[in-house]
C-alpha positions in Angstrom: 0.0 -17.8 -20.2 -2.3 -15.1 -19.8 -0.9 -11.4 -18.9 -2.2 -8.2 -18.9 1.1 -6.6 -20.9 1.5 -2.4 -20.6 2.8 -1.6 -24.0 3.0 2.0 -23.1 1.0 5.1 -21.1 -2.8 4.5 -21.5 -1.9 0.9 -23.8 -2.8 -2.3 -21.8 -3.1 -5.6 -23.4 -4.3 -8.8 -22.3 -2.6 -11.5 -24.0 -0.8 -14.6 -24.6 3.0 -14.6 -23.6 5.5 -17.4 -22.8 5.3 -18.8 -19.3 8.1 -18.3 -17.2 10.5 -21.4 -16.6 11.2 -21.6 -12.6 15.0 -21.9 -12.0 17.2 -24.1 -9.4 17.1 -21.4 -6.8 13.4 -19.8 -7.6 10.1 -20.1 -6.8 7.3 -20.4 -9.0 3.4 -18.4 -7.8 0.3 -19.5 -9.7 -1.4 -16.1 -9.6 -5.1 -16.0 -8.1 -5.8 -12.5 -7.4 -4.0 -9.5 -7.9 -5.1 -5.5 -6.4 -5.1 -2.5 -8.4 -3.1 -0.1 -6.4 -2.6 3.9 -7.0 1.1 3.1 -8.4 -0.3 1.0 -11.2 -2.7 3.5 -12.4 0.1 6.7 -12.4 2.3 4.0 -14.6 -0.7 3.3 -16.5 -1.8 6.9 -17.0 2.0 8.5 -16.6 4.4 5.7 -16.8 7.5 5.1 -14.7 11.1 5.3 -14.6 11.2 1.5 -13.3 9.3 0.1 -15.7 9.9 -0.7 -19.2 7.0 -1.5 -21.6 6.5 -4.1 -22.6 5.9 -4.8 -18.9 3.9 -7.0 -16.7 3.4 -4.6 -13.8 1.2 -5.7 -10.4 2.5 -6.4 -7.2 -0.5 -6.6 -4.7 -0.8 -10.8 -4.9 -2.0 -13.7 -3.6 -1.9 -17.1 -5.0 -0.5 -20.2 -4.3 3.1 -22.1 -4.9 2.9 -23.8 -8.5 7.3 -25.0 -8.2 9.7 -25.1 -6.2 13.5 -24.9 -7.0 15.5 -28.2 -6.7 18.4 -25.7 -5.2 15.9 -23.8 -2.5 16.5 -24.8 1.0 14.7 -24.2 4.0 12.0 -22.2 2.6 9.4 -23.5 4.9 6.7 -23.9 1.7 5.8 -26.4 -0.8 3.2 -26.9 -3.2 0.5 -26.1 -2.8 0.8 -23.2 0.0 -1.4 -20.5 -0.1 1.0 -17.2 -0.1 1.7 -13.7 -1.0 5.1 -12.3 -1.8 7.2 -8.9 -0.1 7.3 -6.4 -3.4 11.1 -5.1 -2.9 14.3 -6.9 -3.0 17.9 -5.2 -2.2 21.0 -6.1 -3.0 22.2 -7.5 -0.3 25.8 -5.8 -0.5 24.4 -1.9 1.4 23.7 -0.8 4.6 20.2 -0.8 4.6 20.1 -4.8 2.9 21.9 -5.1 6.4 19.6 -3.6 8.8 16.9 -6.1 6.7 15.6 -2.6 5.2 15.0 -4.2 1.8 12.8 -1.8 0.7 15.7 1.3 1.5 18.2 -0.4 -0.4 19.3 2.3 -3.2 19.5 -0.2 -6.0 16.3 -2.0 -4.8 14.5 -4.3 -7.2 10.5 -4.8 -6.7 7.8 -6.9 -8.3 5.9 -5.6 -10.9 8.6 -2.9 -12.2 11.7 -4.7 -12.2 10.5 -8.3 -11.7 7.1 -8.9 -14.0 4.3 -8.5 -11.5 1.5 -10.2 -10.6 -1.3 -9.5 -13.7 -0.1 -13.0 -15.1 -0.8 -16.5 -14.2 2.6 -17.1 -12.9 4.6 -15.0 -11.3 8.9 -16.0 -10.4 9.9 -14.8 -7.2 13.8 -14.6 -7.7 16.9 -15.5 -6.2 17.4 -12.4 -3.9 13.3 -13.3 -2.7 14.4 -16.6 -1.7 17.0 -15.0 0.4 15.6 -12.5 1.9 12.3 -14.9 2.4 9.8 -12.8 0.7 7.3 -15.8 0.5 4.7 -15.3 3.2 2.2 -18.5 3.6 -1.1 -17.0 4.2 -1.8 -17.4 7.7 -5.4 -20.0 8.5 -8.4 -18.0 8.2 -7.4 -15.3 5.7 -9.2 -15.8 2.0 -7.2 -15.8 -1.2 -9.1 -12.4 -1.8 -7.9 -10.8 1.2 -4.7 -11.7 0.9 -4.5 -9.3 -1.7 -4.8 -6.7 0.5 -1.8 -8.0 2.7 0.9 -5.3 0.7 -1.0 -2.7 0.6 -2.1 -2.8 4.6 1.8 -3.8 5.3 3.2 -0.4 3.7 0.4 2.0 5.9 1.8 -0.2 8.9 5.3 0.7 8.2 4.1 4.2 8.0 2.2 4.3 11.7 5.4 2.1 12.7 7.1 5.4 13.2 3.7 7.3 14.9 3.2 6.0 18.4 -0.6 6.2 17.8 -1.8 5.7 21.8 -5.2 5.7 23.6 -6.6 9.4 23.6 -4.8 10.8 20.7 -6.3 12.7 17.6 -5.4 11.5 14.1 -6.2 13.7 10.8 -5.8 11.5 7.7 -5.4 13.9 4.2 -7.0 11.5 2.2 -10.0 9.4 1.8 -8.8 6.6 -1.1 -7.8 3.0 0.2 -4.8 3.7 2.2 -6.1 6.7 3.7 -8.8 4.4 5.1 -6.4 1.7 6.0 -4.8 4.5 8.0 -8.0 5.5 9.6 -8.9 2.1 10.7 -4.9 0.8 11.8 -5.1 3.9 13.9 -8.8 3.5 15.5 -7.3 0.1 16.4 -4.3 0.9 17.8 -6.9 3.0 20.3 -6.8 6.7 19.0 -10.2 8.8 20.1 -10.4 10.9 17.5 -9.9 9.5 13.9 -10.3 12.6 10.7 -10.3 11.8 7.3 -10.6 14.3 5.1 -11.4 14.9 1.4 -12.0 17.0 -1.4 -13.7 13.8 -3.2 -16.2 13.6 -0.5 -19.1 11.6 -2.1 -16.5 9.5 -2.6 -14.7 9.0 1.2 -18.9 9.0 2.5 -19.7 6.3 0.0 -16.5 4.1 1.7 -15.5 5.5 4.7 -18.9 5.0 6.5 -19.0 1.5 6.5 -16.1 1.6 8.6 -17.3 2.4 12.5 -15.5 4.9 14.1 -14.7 7.9 11.8 -15.1 11.1 12.0 -15.6 12.7 7.9 -15.1 15.6 6.6 -15.1 17.8 3.5 -12.8 20.4 3.7 -14.8 22.1 0.4 -17.6 23.4 3.4 -15.5 23.3 6.7 -12.1 24.7 7.3 -10.7 21.5 9.0 -7.8 23.4 11.3 -11.3 25.1 12.7 -12.5 21.9 13.1 -9.4 20.0 14.7 -9.0 22.8 16.9 -12.8 22.6 18.0 -12.5 19.0 18.2 -9.2 19.5 20.8 -10.2 22.0 22.9 -7.7 24.3 20.7 -4.8 21.9 21.7 -4.4 20.6 17.9 -3.7 17.2 16.3 -1.3 14.6 17.7 -0.7 13.0 14.6 -1.2 14.2 11.3 -1.1 11.2 7.7 -0.9 12.7 4.3 -2.3 9.9 2.4 -2.7 11.8 -0.9 0.1 13.4 -3.1 -0.6 16.9 -1.8 1.8 19.5 -1.4 -0.6 21.8 0.7 -1.8 18.9 2.9 2.0 18.9 4.1 1.9 22.3 4.9 -1.7 22.4 6.0 -1.0 18.9 8.3 1.9 20.3 10.2 0.4 24.2 10.9 -2.8 22.0 12.8 -0.4 19.6 15.0 -0.4 20.3 18.5 3.5 20.1 20.1 4.8 17.1 20.6 2.8 16.1 17.6 3.8 13.6 14.6 3.5 13.8 10.5 3.9 11.2 8.3 4.4 12.4 5.1 3.1 9.1 4.0 2.0 9.8 0.0 4.9 11.1 -2.7 4.3 14.1 -4.4 4.7 14.9 -7.8 8.2 14.9 -9.4 7.7 18.3 -11.1 6.0 19.9 -7.2 7.7 18.2 -4.4 9.3 21.0 -2.9 7.6 22.4 0.1 7.5 25.5 1.9 7.3 25.3 5.6 7.6 27.3 8.9 10.4 25.5 10.4 9.5 27.3 13.3 6.0 25.0 14.0 8.4 21.9 13.9 11.1 23.8 16.4 8.7 25.1 19.0 6.3 22.4 19.4 8.8 20.1 19.1 7.6 18.3 15.6 8.3 14.9 14.7 8.2 14.4 11.1 8.8 10.8 9.3 8.4 9.4 5.7 7.4 6.2 5.1 7.8 3.9 1.7 7.0 0.5 0.5 7.4 -2.0 3.3 9.2 -5.2 5.0 8.8 -9.0 5.5 7.5 -7.7 9.1 5.2 -5.5 8.3 3.7 -8.1 6.3 3.6 -10.5 9.2 1.8 -7.9 11.4 -0.6 -7.4 8.5 -1.4 -11.0 8.2 -2.3 -11.3 11.7 -4.3 -8.4 12.0 -7.0 -9.7 9.2 -6.2 -13.2 10.4 -7.5 -12.0 14.0 -10.4 -9.7 12.2 -9.0 -6.7 13.5 -9.0 -5.3 10.3 -12.1 -6.0 8.4 -10.1 -6.3 5.0 -13.4 -7.1 3.1 -14.7 -4.3 3.5 -11.6 -2.7 1.1 -12.9 -4.7 -1.9 -15.5 -2.6 -3.8 -15.2 -4.6 -7.1 -13.4 -7.7 -8.3 -13.1 -8.7 -12.3 -11.3 -11.0 -14.4 -8.0 -10.1 -16.0 -9.8 -9.1 -19.0 -11.2 -6.1 -17.4 -8.1 -4.5 -16.4 -8.6 -1.7 -18.0 -11.8 -1.0 -16.5 -10.5 -1.8 -13.5 -7.9 1.1 -13.4 -10.6 3.5 -14.7 -12.6 2.2 -11.8 -10.1 3.4 -9.4 -8.9 6.3 -10.7 -12.3 7.4 -10.8 -13.0 6.6 -7.7 -15.6 4.0 -8.1 -13.6 1.5 -6.3 -11.7 0.9 -2.9 -9.7 -1.8 -3.9 -10.2 -3.8 -6.9 -9.0 -7.5 -7.3 -8.1 -8.8 -10.8 -9.3 -12.5 -10.4 -6.5 -14.1 -12.8 -6.5 -18.1 -11.4 -8.8 -20.1 -9.7 
């Protein structure tokens, strides 16, 4: 089968590899689309401790069920079903797995990292994924292209589950890439009155952000974000801050612009060599600030993402700015890295 194989930093080759065999307790998926994630870009340029070359990466997948192992029971699936796949799979023996929080399992194994991923014509969902009901039918009305965005939206939903965004809230988002704009659109759909997106790469933010109604776009190189937030809120500060970028400064400043009872999500991870920040803990103490982390997502978040897309509360098509054949994956990665595309989908199967 055809696959894009990661051989090491800046070395991705589209080549023929052996098609996987579907074992008795597994399901094989024929991949139609796999979107390029920011993590895929980081793997390409910097590597990843859980990705050992040669490897097939990619985890934002839509496809059809190609084969169901003979020992798979009560999956509710049949050959030909249109599906997506939950990325994180847990060990099933720890405290987090007992709660169904497979993304927080200390030994989580994910598609596109530990298991071969979606930049290939076929993938295997292992037995752990079958037991954890990781293969999900796409709702009627959700296209294959839209289905490839469910994983990214599910991560955004997981992050906002903690934040209790409501009508009247002012939400500030650092980072105007695909995840930042998904956060903005979801916050707006949740009823927030003011949704502010700030990004120094303002040309990209304006180019893609203008297609989403109701957002306030800020260029922090030309105005002071904190001053703008205080003007907008009558000096109160933001109700919610989301740092959807790998910036220590955004995390520090994000705390400073919150009002009392504010909530902040440190959504974007920091570089491993620059992950320690210095904050004024008295801000948290005196304003009763809530600080949350967010990592990946779970099955329930995928289901909610699917419903939001199916009901058109989230217009997934607006996030897709490029669709390329798998042979052009290196071009696609460069487009995402350089801000030429919001979401770039690799088209793999028909």
